[in-house]
Phi, psi and omega in degrees: 000149180251141179246137181231148174224152185216164173203180183268190182263139176277161181234132180195139183282127180284157179289155177234095185292153176262151179289344179268135178056037181266141179226136179287154173291117186293329177294320177294322178300317181298319179297313182293317179296324176295339177274000179096008179277138178292158182297319180298316181294320180296315180296318180295318181296318178295323179297311185285345177251016173080015177061032188275316183191155176293332179297311181294321179297317179297320178296321179297318178299316180299321182281346185234039182293342179275356177278163172281101183267352187259346174292126182306144182302323181301327181289339180259352191305323181290345182253003184256130176250168179298335179291342180279346184274139179293115180246350180290153175299137180243138185239155173214157176249129178242150177235121180256116185267136178283097185287343180294339181280347178052047179288149175287169183302314180296320179296317178299315181301317181292324180289322175296322177297318176303315182295320180294314179294321182297311182288329179293319176297318179302316181294320181289338179293338181224078183294329178298324183275320189246358186304312181296321179299313181297317180298316181292323176298316180293320183293334181258027170093009178051057183300128180226128184231134179252128187236166182261123174254155186279321190195177175300315180299323178298314180297320179297318179295319178296320179298315179299318179297316179297316181295327179293340178258012178063036175264137177291139182225161174214123183250121183270130173241120190287150179286345175083021181282331181218142168070318185234154180296153177303136179086001180297136177276111190259315185216140171249129174248144180222138173234139177174181177301139187305315183295327179285316179299322181296335176293334181268315189241006186299337182270355183278153180271150175294147176283000000 
């Protein structure tokens, strides 16, 4: 059986970086370069997505593969206006997996799928409340990130933190047919603006 909890969306104005005296977040740069992205492409992606997160930058690169990503940003600076910078709210869905359960790869995949379907159904149940959030998430590539959680208590604490920020959440509790006992808390899913979600899960490692 699956258990769900929900809340609304928080509101906060995102930063709008200027093309002058702009510097990429070096931690985000390291993440992107570690994914095999060139430094020029990583810097350009962070610039055009407001220096918000490596997830959004990676999604931007995927959506703009036909662009010249290797020309240094400095060479384009004179041709870039503030209107070229991504200023719209950007959203992502994260899945925090309970690593203490030592689930197999297939089990994790099925539980993440449960979490994705669960939170998506929750959002569709109240289009007046969540409609804009879902549309913006879809328009920016439906960013989905899977992260490592420490334990059941860890997932519960993360859920409480997300709910305190009015982010919609869905907590999966397994039926216990395979690998884990009935009622085990397997995955927490959260959807929201990237900067808000990162306040909850930004310190977690990728699975």
